[in-house]
N, C-alpha and C positions, 0 to 999 in steps of 0.2 A: 611585421604587420601590426598596425596599431588598431586597437579596439575602440570604436566610437561609441557614443552614448546610445545610438540606436541598436547596436548589436545585442546587448543584454535585454533591451526593451522588446526585442523580437520574441524572447522566451516567455514573456508575461502571459499571453493567451494560452500557450501550451501548458505551462505550469498550473495556471488557474483551472483549466479543464481537467488536468490530471488530478489535482487535489479534490475536485468535485467528484470524480470517479472513485477516488480512494474513500471519500466520505460515504458515498453510496454503498461501497463494499462493506464498510464498517457498520452501517445501519442494517444491512442485510444479515451480517454475522450476529449483531446484537439481537435482531428479531429471532433468529434461529436459537440463540442461547436462551432467550426468554421462553420460547416454546418448549425447549428441552427442560427448562427449570419447572415449568408448569406440569409437564409430563412426570417429572421426578417427584413433585409434591403429591401427585395423584397415585403414582405407583413407583416407588424407589427402585425396584428391580428392573424397570423398563429402560433405564438410561445406561448406555454402554460406556465403559471406560474409554474405548477407542474414539468414540465420538467426542468425548470431552477433551481428550488429548489433542485430537485434530483441530477442534475449534480453538483451544488455547493457543496452539502453535500459529494458526491462521490469524488470530487476534494479535499476537505478538508481531507477526510479519506485517500486518496492516498498520499497526502503530509505528513500526520501524520505517516502513516506506512513507508514511505521512511525515515522520520526523525529517527524513532526508528530502522529501519534496518541499516542505516548508523551509528547511535549511537552504535548499537551492534557490528558492524565491527570495529569501532574506539576503543571501550572498549576492544574488543578481542585483537587488536594489542597492546593496552596499557598493558593488562594483560601479554601478551608475553614479553613485554619489562621489566616489573617488575620481571617476572620469570627469565628472562635472567640476570637481575641484582642480582639474588639470594635473592629477597625479595618475597618469595613464598606466604606468608600470604596475602600480598597486591594483588599479582597476582591472588590468588584464589578468593578473595572478588570481585575484578574488573571483573573477568571472570563470577562470579555469577550474577553480575549486567548486564553484557553483555547478559547472557542467559535470564534474565527478559525482557530486551529490545527486544530481538528476539521474545519472547513469546507475548509481547504486539503488536509487528508488525504483527505477524501472526493472532492474534485475530482481529485486526483492518481489516486485509485483508479479513478475513471471513465475517465481517460485510459489507464490500464494495461489496463482491461477492453477498451477499444476496440482497443488494439494486439493483445491476446490473441485477440480475435474475428477481427480482420483476418488474423492468421497462420493461424488455423484455416480461414477461408474460402479462403485461397490453397491450403492443403493439400487441401481438399475439391475445389476446382475442378481442381487438377492430377490428382487421382485420377479425376474424371469425364472429363477429356480424355485421360487416359492419357499425360500428359507428365511430364517431370521438373519439380520445383519451380523457380519463378523468383523468388527473393527478391531 
């Protein structure tokens, strides 16, 4: 099966929207970290170590999934370039690697969603019980 120029081009809208979603997640985490920093400056004892660890891990995951997402888009463009140059075998291989990068990015995104959801569950349960958070 030969990969045509349009095959990698089909991923462009999907990858672009994915990167936009990743950027939004990054901005949300950045906002939370800034709020936590302000809280810390006002009352250093109020910031819990668990929150910081969770946010640091989520920030790392978001950066990693952005890396693989951008890598996927870059390799997709490179695959199109090789297909355009009539070097279809190289284009197919590079497109395959691009798909692997996209899969890695999506997998990491799922893991970050799990961490985010778990942190929210802890916050909700603490409010229900009327206790302080236990990160």
